[in-house]
C-alpha positions as CSV (number, residue, x, y, z in Angstrom):
1,M,105.5,105.3,86.6
2,N,105.9,107.3,83.6
3,K,106.5,110.1,81.1
4,L,110.0,110.8,80.3
5,F,111.9,113.9,79.7
6,N,115.2,112.3,79.1
7,V,117.8,113.2,81.7
8,A,121.5,113.0,80.6
9,W,123.2,110.1,82.3
10,G,125.6,107.6,81.0
11,L,126.8,106.4,77.7
12,V,125.1,103.8,75.6
13,I,127.2,100.6,75.6
14,L,125.7,97.2,75.0
15,T,122.0,96.5,74.4
16,V,120.7,93.0,75.3
17,F,117.2,91.7,75.7
18,L,114.7,94.6,75.9
19,S,117.5,97.1,75.5
20,C,118.7,96.3,79.0
21,N,122.4,97.1,79.7
22,D,125.2,95.6,81.8
23,S,126.7,98.9,82.9
24,S,125.7,101.0,85.9
25,K,125.7,104.6,86.9
26,D,124.5,106.8,89.8
27,Q,121.3,108.7,89.1
28,G,118.7,110.8,90.7
29,D,115.0,111.4,90.0
30,V,114.0,110.8,86.4
31,S,110.9,111.7,84.4
32,L,109.8,108.6,82.4
33,D,108.6,108.6,78.9
34,F,105.7,106.2,79.1
35,E,102.0,107.0,78.6
36,M,100.7,109.1,81.5
37,D,97.7,106.8,82.0
38,L,99.9,103.7,82.7
39,M,98.8,103.6,86.4
40,P,101.8,101.6,87.6
41,E,101.6,99.6,90.8
42,G,104.4,97.1,90.7
43,I,108.2,97.7,90.1
44,A,111.1,95.3,89.8
45,L,114.8,95.9,89.4
46,D,116.9,93.7,87.1
47,E,120.5,94.4,88.4
48,K,122.2,92.3,85.8
49,R,120.7,94.3,82.9
50,N,120.2,97.6,84.8
51,C,116.5,97.6,83.9
52,I,113.5,98.7,85.8
53,Y,110.2,96.9,85.0
54,L,106.9,98.6,85.6
55,N,103.4,97.2,85.2
56,S,100.1,98.8,84.5
57,L,96.8,98.7,86.3
58,K,94.9,100.2,83.3
59,H,96.6,98.5,80.4
60,N,97.4,95.0,81.7
61,K,101.0,95.1,80.5
62,I,104.6,95.4,81.6
63,V,107.2,97.9,80.4
64,S,110.9,98.3,81.0
65,Y,113.2,101.3,81.4
66,N,117.0,101.0,81.0
67,L,118.8,103.0,83.7
68,I,121.8,103.6,81.4
69,T,120.5,104.0,77.9
70,Q,117.2,105.5,79.0
71,E,115.4,103.2,76.4
72,H,111.9,102.0,77.2
73,K,110.1,98.9,75.8
74,E,107.0,96.9,76.2
75,V,107.9,93.6,77.8
76,I,104.3,92.2,77.9
77,K,101.7,93.8,75.6
78,N,98.2,94.5,76.8
79,G,96.7,91.2,77.9
80,E,99.5,89.1,76.4
81,Y,99.7,85.6,78.0
82,G,96.5,86.4,79.8
83,Y,98.1,89.1,81.9
84,L,95.8,91.2,84.1
85,S,96.1,94.5,85.9
86,G,99.7,94.5,87.2
87,F,100.6,94.1,90.9
88,G,103.7,92.8,92.6
89,M,106.8,91.8,90.6
90,I,110.2,90.5,91.4
91,V,113.4,89.5,89.4
92,K,115.3,86.4,90.5
93,N,117.9,84.3,88.6
94,D,117.1,85.8,85.2
95,T,113.3,85.3,85.8
96,L,110.7,88.0,86.0
97,Y,107.8,87.0,88.3
98,A,104.7,89.2,87.7
99,L,101.3,89.1,89.5
100,G,98.1,90.4,88.0
101,N,94.4,90.6,89.0
102,S,91.1,91.4,87.5
103,L,89.8,94.5,89.1
104,Q,86.2,94.1,88.3
105,Q,84.0,92.6,91.1
106,H,82.3,90.1,88.8
107,D,85.7,88.7,87.5
108,K,87.5,86.8,90.3
109,R,90.8,85.9,88.6
110,S,94.4,86.3,89.4
111,I,97.6,85.3,87.5
112,L,101.3,84.8,88.0
113,L,103.5,84.9,85.0
114,M,107.2,83.8,84.8
115,M,109.3,85.2,82.0
116,D,112.9,84.2,81.0
117,L,114.8,87.5,80.8
118,N,117.5,86.0,78.6
119,S,115.2,84.8,75.9
120,G,112.1,86.8,76.5
121,A,110.1,83.6,76.5
122,L,107.2,82.8,78.8
123,I,108.4,80.1,81.3
124,D,105.0,79.4,83.0
125,S,101.7,80.9,84.1
126,Y,99.5,80.2,87.1
127,I,95.8,81.1,87.2
128,L,93.9,81.4,90.4
129,T,90.1,81.7,90.6
130,D,87.9,81.8,93.7
131,S,84.3,82.3,94.6
132,S,85.4,85.4,96.6
133,K,87.4,88.4,95.5
134,I,91.1,87.7,95.1
135,Y,93.8,90.3,95.2
136,L,97.2,88.7,94.8
137,N,99.3,91.7,95.8
138,D,103.0,90.9,96.3
139,L,105.4,88.0,96.2
140,V,108.9,86.8,97.2
141,V,110.9,83.8,96.1
142,S,112.8,81.7,98.7
143,P,116.4,80.4,98.3
144,D,114.9,77.0,97.4
145,N,112.6,78.6,94.9
146,I,109.3,78.5,96.8
147,I,107.1,81.4,95.8
148,Y,105.1,83.1,98.6
149,I,102.3,85.4,97.6
150,T,100.0,87.7,99.7
151,D,96.3,88.0,99.1
152,S,95.2,91.5,100.3
153,E,91.5,90.5,100.2
154,S,91.8,87.8,102.8
155,N,93.9,86.4,105.6
156,R,95.7,83.9,103.3
157,I,99.3,83.6,102.2
158,F,99.7,81.4,99.1
159,K,102.7,79.4,98.0
160,I,103.8,77.6,94.8
161,E,106.4,74.9,94.9
162,R,107.5,74.3,91.4
163,P,107.2,72.0,89.5
164,H,103.8,71.8,91.1
165,S,101.3,73.7,89.0
166,E,98.8,74.9,91.6
167,F,98.5,77.6,94.3
168,E,98.5,76.2,97.8
169,V,97.4,78.0,101.0
170,F,100.6,78.3,103.1
171,L,99.0,80.3,105.9
172,D,95.5,81.5,106.8
173,S,95.5,83.6,109.9
174,E,93.6,86.7,111.1
175,L,96.8,87.8,112.9
176,V,98.3,88.7,109.5
177,S,95.0,89.8,107.8
178,H,95.0,91.5,104.4
179,S,98.8,91.4,104.0
180,N,100.3,93.5,101.3
181,G,104.1,93.7,101.1
182,I,106.1,90.5,101.7
183,S,109.8,89.7,102.2
184,L,112.1,86.9,103.5
185,S,115.1,86.6,105.7
186,E,118.3,85.9,103.8
187,D,118.2,82.2,104.8
188,G,114.5,81.9,104.0
189,S,113.6,80.9,107.5
190,K,111.4,83.9,108.3
191,L,108.7,85.5,106.3
192,Y,107.8,89.2,106.9
193,L,104.3,90.3,106.1
194,A,102.9,93.8,105.9
195,S,99.6,93.1,107.5
196,N,96.9,95.7,108.2
197,K,97.6,95.0,111.9
198,G,101.3,95.6,111.6
199,I,104.3,93.6,110.4
200,G,104.0,89.8,111.1
201,I,107.1,87.6,111.3
202,V,106.4,83.9,110.4
203,D,108.6,80.9,110.8
204,T,108.5,79.2,107.3
205,K,108.9,75.7,108.7
206,S,106.4,75.7,111.6
207,K,104.2,78.5,110.1
208,R,104.1,80.0,113.6
209,I,103.8,83.7,113.9
210,L,106.8,84.7,116.0
211,N,106.0,88.3,117.1
212,S,103.2,90.4,118.5
213,L,101.9,92.7,115.8
214,N,102.1,96.4,116.5
215,A,99.6,98.7,114.8
216,D,102.2,101.5,114.8
217,F,103.9,99.4,112.1
218,A,100.8,99.1,109.9
219,G,100.2,100.8,106.5
220,N,103.3,99.4,104.6
221,D,102.8,98.7,100.9
222,G,106.2,97.5,99.8
223,L,108.4,95.6,102.3
224,K,112.0,94.4,101.8
225,Y,114.4,92.6,104.1
226,K,118.0,94.0,104.0
227,D,121.0,93.2,106.2
228,G,119.1,92.6,109.5
229,Y,116.4,95.2,109.0
230,L,113.3,95.9,107.0
231,L,112.4,98.7,104.6
232,G,108.8,99.7,104.3
233,L,106.9,102.2,102.2
234,V,103.8,103.7,103.9
235,N,101.3,105.5,101.7
236,V,97.9,104.9,103.3
237,W,97.5,107.9,105.5
238,Q,95.6,110.3,103.2
239,S,94.1,112.2,106.2
240,D,97.5,112.6,107.8
241,P,100.2,112.5,105.2
242,S,102.8,113.2,107.9
243,K,102.5,109.5,108.8
244,N,103.6,108.4,105.3
245,G,107.2,107.9,104.1
246,L,110.0,105.3,103.7
247,F,110.8,103.6,107.0
248,K,113.5,101.4,108.5
249,Y,112.4,98.7,110.9
250,S,115.3,97.4,112.9
251,L,115.2,93.8,113.9
252,N,116.7,92.0,116.9
253,Q,119.6,89.6,116.3
254,A,117.3,86.6,115.8
255,G,115.2,88.5,113.3
256,D,112.0,87.6,115.0
257,A,111.0,91.0,116.5
258,I,111.0,94.6,115.5
259,I,112.9,96.8,118.0
260,D,112.8,100.2,116.4
261,K,111.3,102.3,113.7
262,T,113.0,105.2,111.8
263,R,111.6,107.4,109.1
264,M,114.3,107.7,106.4
265,L,112.3,109.8,103.9
266,S,109.2,112.0,104.4
267,F,106.6,112.4,101.6
268,D,105.4,115.9,100.7
269,E,102.7,116.8,98.2
270,S,104.8,115.8,95.2
271,F,104.5,112.2,96.3
272,K,101.3,110.9,94.8
273,V,100.6,107.4,96.2
274,P,104.0,105.7,95.7
275,T,103.5,102.0,96.2
276,T,106.1,99.2,96.0
277,F,109.8,99.6,95.6
278,D,113.0,97.6,94.8
279,T,116.6,98.0,96.0
280,R,120.1,97.7,94.7
281,G,122.8,97.9,97.3
282,D,122.0,101.0,99.3
283,E,119.7,102.4,96.6
284,V,115.9,102.4,96.7
285,F,113.9,102.7,93.5
286,F,110.2,103.6,93.3
287,I,107.7,105.6,91.3
288,K,107.2,108.8,93.2
289,N,103.8,109.7,91.7
290,T,101.8,106.6,90.6
291,Q,98.6,108.7,90.7
292,I,96.6,105.6,91.2
293,D,94.1,107.6,93.3
294,N,93.1,109.1,89.9
295,F,92.0,105.7,88.6
296,E,88.7,103.9,88.9
297,E,89.3,100.2,89.0
298,E,85.8,98.9,88.4
299,T,85.4,100.9,85.1
300,N,89.1,101.0,84.2
301,E,88.8,104.8,83.7
302,I,91.0,107.8,84.6
303,L,89.0,110.1,86.8
304,D,90.5,113.4,85.6
305,R,92.9,113.2,82.6
306,E,93.8,116.9,83.1
307,K,95.6,115.9,86.3
308,L,97.9,113.3,84.7
309,E,101.6,114.1,84.8
310,P,104.8,112.4,83.8
311,Y,105.8,109.6,86.1
312,V,109.0,110.1,88.2
313,L,111.3,107.3,89.0
314,M,113.0,108.1,92.4
315,N,116.4,106.8,93.4
316,F,116.9,107.3,97.2
317,K,120.2,106.3,98.8
318,I,119.9,104.7,102.2
319,P,121.9,106.9,104.7
320,T,125.1,105.3,106.0
321,E,125.0,104.7,109.7
322,K,127.6,106.5,111.8
C-alpha cells in the first residue's frame, strides 16, 4: 500500500467525504503516494464513493485513495479512537468496519471500529482483551448485520450481534484452526473460513462444519465469496513461491463443498507479500507489494528502510468464462 506517482486516469467531478467520488473508470496498476513505511495489511473498497481504504500496521491509522481523483486522505489518524495496528476491513451500507490489534506480546488487545462514511463520525467501537494473544484478522457482515470475525491466534470465530456491545464466541473448533480470511454465502447461510488446514464451510445456524478440509486449499489470506465460487489470495509459500497466487475455488451447487481449484494469477518476484483484497464486479483490488516481511511487529520497526518502495495498487480483472 503506498507511494504514488500519479497515473493519468479520469476527470475530477464531485468530491464528497474524504474526497471520495461517485464516478467510475477502468484502471490498471497504480503507484500510491502514501508514506513508504505504512505497512498496509487491510484493504476495503467503497463502491459508492470509488474509494480504496488502506490501514497501517506501523502507524495505527487508516488512509483512503480515490480511484477517480487520485486524492489521498487520512481517515483515522495514528491511534485515533484507540485504533491499533490495522488488519481486516470491510465496507457495508455506508459503514467502514476496521479491525486492529496490538502487536506486542505483553499487550493483548484487539479493537473493532465502525465509522459512518457519510458523516465521518465514529459509530461504535468494541474492545477485546484476553489472557492469551489475540489476533483478530478478518471480518464479514451478514445480511442481518451479524459481524463474524476470525482470530488467527486460536481456533475461535467471534461474532457481534448489534446492539449487543460484546464479542461472543460463535465457534471454537480445531477443524478450522487459526482461520484468516472469511466470507459468507449471499444468503448468509454458509460461512467460509481460510483455516491453516484448508477452507472450512460452516452452517451459520447449526454451526456444523459441512465439508472435509483439504490441505491443498490452505494458505489463503484474503477470501471472498462471489457468484457460486470463492476467490482466495495465497501468499504464505516463501520457500516455493510457485504455490502463491490468486485462486478460484469452484463450489458445488449447494455451496457446501469445493470441487475445483484454478490459479487465476501467478505471483512473480514483484509481488511482495500481498495480503487481503476486495472486489467490484469482475475486478479484484489488492496491494501488490505490502512489504510487511520488512517489518518487525514487536519493536514496530522497519528492518531495512533502503528496501522500501512505493506501494502498488493492483486491479486484476477476473477472466470471463467461455
